[in-house]
C-alpha positions in Angstrom: 55.3 3.1 8.3 58.3 2.3 6.0 58.8 6.0 5.2 59.0 7.0 8.9 61.4 4.1 9.6 63.7 5.2 6.7 63.7 8.8 7.8 64.9 7.8 11.3 67.5 5.3 10.1 69.6 7.4 7.7 71.4 6.1 4.7 74.5 4.2 3.6 77.5 5.4 1.5 79.9 2.9 -0.1 83.4 3.8 0.6 86.8 2.2 0.1 89.0 1.4 3.1 92.3 -0.5 3.0 91.4 -2.0 -0.4 87.9 -3.0 0.8 84.6 -1.5 -0.2 82.3 -1.1 2.8 79.0 0.5 3.6 79.3 3.4 6.0 76.2 4.7 7.8 75.2 8.3 7.7 72.6 9.3 10.3 69.8 11.8 9.6 70.1 15.0 11.5 68.3 15.5 14.9 65.6 15.7 16.1 64.3 12.3 15.0 61.4 12.3 12.5 58.8 11.3 13.3 59.2 12.9 16.7 60.0 10.9 19.9 56.9 9.2 21.4 57.0 10.7 24.8 53.9 9.1 26.3 55.9 6.0 27.3 58.8 8.0 28.8 57.1 10.6 31.0 57.1 8.4 34.2 60.7 7.5 33.7 61.7 11.1 33.1 59.9 12.2 36.2 61.7 9.6 38.2 65.1 10.6 36.7 64.3 14.3 37.5 63.4 13.5 41.1 66.6 11.5 41.5 68.7 14.3 40.2 66.9 16.7 42.6 67.7 14.4 45.6 71.3 14.3 44.4 71.4 18.1 44.2 70.0 18.3 47.7 72.6 16.0 49.2 75.5 17.8 47.5 74.2 21.2 48.7 74.7 20.0 52.3 78.2 18.8 51.8 80.8 20.7 53.7 83.2 20.5 50.8 81.5 19.9 47.5 84.7 20.5 45.4 86.3 17.6 47.4 83.5 15.2 46.3 83.7 16.5 42.7 87.4 15.9 42.7 86.9 12.3 43.7 83.9 11.6 41.5 85.6 13.1 38.4 88.4 10.6 38.9 86.0 7.7 39.4 84.2 8.7 36.1 87.4 9.0 34.2 88.4 5.5 35.4 85.1 3.9 34.6 84.8 5.6 31.1 88.3 4.5 30.2 87.6 0.9 31.4 84.8 0.6 29.0 87.4 1.2 26.3 89.6 -1.6 27.8 91.9 0.3 30.1 93.0 -1.9 33.0 93.8 0.8 35.7 92.3 0.8 39.2 91.3 3.8 41.2 94.4 3.2 43.4 96.6 3.2 40.4 95.3 6.6 39.3 95.6 8.1 42.8 99.1 6.9 43.1 100.0 8.1 39.6 98.6 11.6 40.4 100.4 11.9 43.7 103.6 10.6 42.0 104.0 8.0 44.8 104.3 4.7 43.0 102.3 3.9 39.8 101.1 0.3 40.0 99.7 -0.2 36.5 101.0 0.1 32.9 101.9 3.7 32.6 99.8 4.2 29.3 96.7 2.9 31.0 97.0 5.4 33.9 98.1 8.2 31.6 94.9 7.7 29.6 92.7 8.1 32.8 94.8 11.1 33.9 94.2 12.7 30.5 90.5 12.2 30.9 90.5 13.9 34.3 92.3 16.9 32.7 89.9 17.0 29.8 86.8 16.9 32.0 88.2 19.6 34.3 88.9 21.8 31.2 85.4 21.3 29.9 83.7 22.0 33.2 85.8 25.1 33.8 84.9 26.5 30.4 81.2 26.0 31.1 81.5 27.8 34.4 82.9 30.8 32.5 79.9 30.8 30.2 81.4 29.1 27.2 78.8 27.1 25.3 78.9 23.4 24.4 80.2 23.8 20.9 82.4 22.1 18.3 85.3 24.3 19.4 84.9 23.1 23.0 84.5 19.5 21.9 87.8 19.7 19.9 89.6 21.4 22.8 88.5 18.7 25.2 89.5 16.0 22.7 92.9 17.5 22.3 93.6 17.2 26.0 92.1 13.7 26.1 94.6 12.4 23.6 97.5 14.8 24.6 99.8 12.1 26.1 100.2 8.4 25.9 98.7 6.0 23.3 96.4 8.6 21.7 99.0 11.2 21.0 99.4 10.2 17.4 95.7 10.0 16.7 95.1 13.6 15.6 94.2 15.1 19.0 91.7 17.9 18.6 91.0 17.2 14.9 88.0 15.6 13.3 89.2 12.5 11.4 90.3 12.6 7.8 90.1 8.8 7.2 87.5 6.1 7.8 87.3 4.4 11.2 85.2 1.4 12.3 83.9 -0.2 15.6 84.5 -3.8 16.4 86.1 -6.4 14.2 89.7 -6.5 12.8 88.9 -4.6 9.6 86.1 -2.6 8.1 84.5 -5.6 6.3 83.9 -7.5 9.6 83.2 -4.5 11.8 80.2 -4.3 14.0 79.6 -0.8 12.7 81.1 1.6 10.2 80.6 5.3 10.9 80.1 8.0 8.2 82.9 8.6 5.7 85.3 11.3 6.8 84.1 13.8 4.2 80.7 13.7 5.8 81.9 14.5 9.4 82.1 18.3 9.2 78.6 18.7 8.0 77.2 16.1 10.5 79.0 17.7 13.4 77.8 21.2 12.3 74.2 19.9 12.2 74.7 18.4 15.7 76.0 21.7 17.0 72.9 23.5 15.6 70.6 21.0 17.3 72.4 21.5 20.7 71.9 25.2 20.4 68.4 25.2 18.9 65.5 26.1 21.0 63.5 22.8 21.3 60.8 23.4 24.0 59.1 20.2 22.9 62.2 18.2 23.8 63.1 18.1 27.6 66.8 18.7 28.3 67.3 15.2 29.6 65.9 13.7 26.5 68.0 16.0 24.4 71.2 15.0 26.1 70.3 11.3 25.4 69.7 12.1 21.7 73.0 14.0 21.4 75.0 11.2 23.0 73.8 8.6 20.5 74.3 11.0 17.5 77.9 11.8 18.6 78.7 8.1 19.0 77.2 7.3 15.6 79.2 10.1 13.8 82.3 8.9 15.7 84.1 12.1 14.5 87.6 11.4 15.9 90.1 8.6 15.2 90.2 7.8 18.9 88.5 8.8 22.2 84.9 9.0 20.8 83.4 6.8 23.6 85.0 8.7 26.4 84.1 12.1 25.0 80.6 11.1 24.1 79.9 10.0 27.7 81.5 13.3 29.0 79.2 15.2 26.7 76.2 14.0 28.6 77.4 15.7 31.8 78.4 18.9 30.0 74.9 19.2 28.5 73.1 18.6 31.8 75.3 21.3 33.5 74.9 23.7 30.6 71.1 23.3 30.7 70.8 23.7 34.4 69.7 20.1 35.1 72.8 19.7 37.4 74.1 22.4 39.6 77.3 20.5 40.2 78.9 18.0 37.7 78.5 15.0 40.0 76.3 12.7 37.7 78.2 10.3 35.5 76.7 7.4 33.7 79.8 5.3 32.9 79.2 2.8 35.8 75.7 2.1 34.5 77.0 1.8 30.9 79.8 -0.4 32.1 77.5 -2.7 34.1 75.1 -3.0 31.1 77.8 -2.7 28.4 76.4 -5.2 26.0 72.9 -3.9 26.2 74.3 -0.3 25.8 75.9 -1.2 22.5 72.9 -3.1 21.3 70.6 -0.1 21.9 72.9 2.2 20.0 72.7 -0.2 17.1 68.9 -0.4 17.3 68.7 3.4 16.9 70.9 3.1 13.8 69.3 0.1 12.2 65.7 0.5 13.3 65.3 4.1 14.4 64.3 2.8 17.9 65.0 6.0 19.9 62.4 5.2 22.5 64.1 2.0 23.7 67.4 3.8 24.0 65.8 6.8 25.9 64.0 4.5 28.3 67.5 2.8 29.1 69.1 6.3 29.3 66.6 7.6 31.8 66.8 4.5 33.8 70.5 5.0 34.0 70.1 8.7 35.1 67.7 7.7 37.9 69.9 4.7 39.1 73.2 6.6 38.9 71.7 9.7 40.7 70.5 7.5 43.5 73.9 5.7 43.8 75.8 9.1 43.9 73.5 10.5 46.5 73.8 7.4 48.6 77.6 7.4 48.3 77.8 11.1 49.3 75.7 10.5 52.4 77.8 7.5 53.3 81.1 9.4 52.9 79.8 12.3 54.8 78.8 10.0 57.7 82.2 8.3 57.6 84.1 11.6 57.8 81.9 12.7 60.7 82.3 9.5 62.6 86.0 9.3 62.1 86.4 13.0 63.1 84.7 12.3 66.4 87.0 9.3 67.1 90.1 11.4 66.3 88.9 14.1 68.7 88.9 11.6 71.5 92.8 11.4 71.3 93.2 14.5 73.3 96.3 16.6 72.6 97.4 14.6 69.5 94.0 15.2 67.9 95.0 18.6 66.4 97.6 17.3 64.0 95.8 14.0 63.4 92.7 15.9 62.3 94.7 17.9 59.8 96.2 14.6 58.4 92.7 13.1 58.3 91.5 16.2 56.3 94.3 15.6 53.8 93.3 12.0 53.4 89.9 13.2 52.3 91.5 14.7 49.2 94.2 12.0 48.8 93.1 8.6 50.1 96.6 7.2 49.5 99.6 9.2 50.7 103.1 9.0 52.2 104.5 10.8 55.3 106.9 13.1 53.3 104.1 14.2 51.0 101.7 14.8 53.9 104.3 16.7 55.8 105.0 18.9 52.7 101.4 19.6 52.0 100.4 20.3 55.6 103.6 22.2 56.6 104.1 19.8 59.5 107.3 18.0 60.4 107.8 14.4 59.3 107.9 13.1 63.0 104.6 14.9 63.7 103.0 13.3 60.7 104.3 9.9 61.6 102.8 10.1 65.1 99.5 11.2 63.5 99.7 8.2 61.1 100.3 5.9 64.0 97.4 7.4 65.9 95.1 7.0 62.9 96.2 3.4 62.4 95.6 2.7 66.1 92.1 3.9 65.6 91.7 1.6 62.5 91.1 4.6 60.2 94.2 4.2 57.9 96.3 1.3 57.0 99.9 1.0 55.8 99.9 -0.9 52.4 103.6 -1.4 51.4 104.9 -3.4 54.4 108.2 -1.6 54.1 110.1 0.5 56.5 111.0 3.1 53.9 108.8 4.7 51.3 105.7 3.6 53.3 102.2 4.5 51.9 99.0 4.8 53.9 95.5 4.4 52.7 92.1 5.7 54.1 90.6 2.3 53.6 86.9 2.8 54.3 86.8 5.9 52.1 88.6 4.3 49.2 86.2 1.3 49.4 83.2 3.5 49.0 84.8 5.4 46.1 86.1 2.4 44.3 82.7 0.4 44.1 82.2 -0.7 40.5 85.7 0.2 39.4 87.2 -3.2 39.1 88.8 -3.5 35.6 86.7 -5.5 33.1 88.2 -8.9 32.1 90.2 -8.8 28.9 
């Protein structure tokens, strides 16, 4: 089947970069030809669909779905940025956003904060009926690189020069994406595939195909990995697979990072879409199950702590309000809490003391002034898997 293999693996173009001549890979348009062999994927697709259904069921029972989305979006932003080498922690991001006391290199935290803003923008546009399109992709990219290290890397514009992945220069790179002059046509073809009616390709499979094609084209100078992972969630929401954008695959990709990159290369070099799609569906099923489990765990934690606070008697009213604020901001100071809740600082301090007495929150600075309090058990659940990768 040499012809079929060739039609799946694309072609190379010789291009000059920094005085070196290198072979840049140009992928064929989607869908793959010959078509995906679905017989080996149906069982995994069924399991992934069931897991998504269970996740949807759990999130529909949550008393405050936007709260969970707020925190999950931040977790995904952190994980996706960590795959690219960012060293921030979830605590760093939450401190940065609340303007309390950033605890990491400012550029690292800024990158993650940009990612949150980019995701929020993309999801808001989808809710208003805007399609997943090149315009939306460029808009999201512009926000992704709007501040910090990426600001000089042509935010919102397809690249006009050659890039490469891995290595110190194109000649020793792990992969060289298409030449810049090929990018507009390749991205236009990808947009057509996204919008094409493809009843023979299930939406989950289609999202997996689009992700790899985007990563292979690598249309921007920077931010391709983060945007490519976000694209998965946007497509699942746009196609009605997810009712709420609570499924993110970056923890799965981070955990299996080496295998993830190997499978992307196998698609490019051997046309092995089936191996990639099996991995992708496994990730969807596993990640959905983890998200559903975490949502149930958080729901139980809030309920249990609420009942403990109610046992305080008269002080319970203000302590419950502080507890609700902790659910949206797991790390917070007394002045910030007082301002947001419209309570006096002494009242908030008493509530913090009561919550500490119950073992619900903990003071983390050890200082008398500028003290910060953390909702420990909640942050532990949220932060699972978000430890920075070793350099």
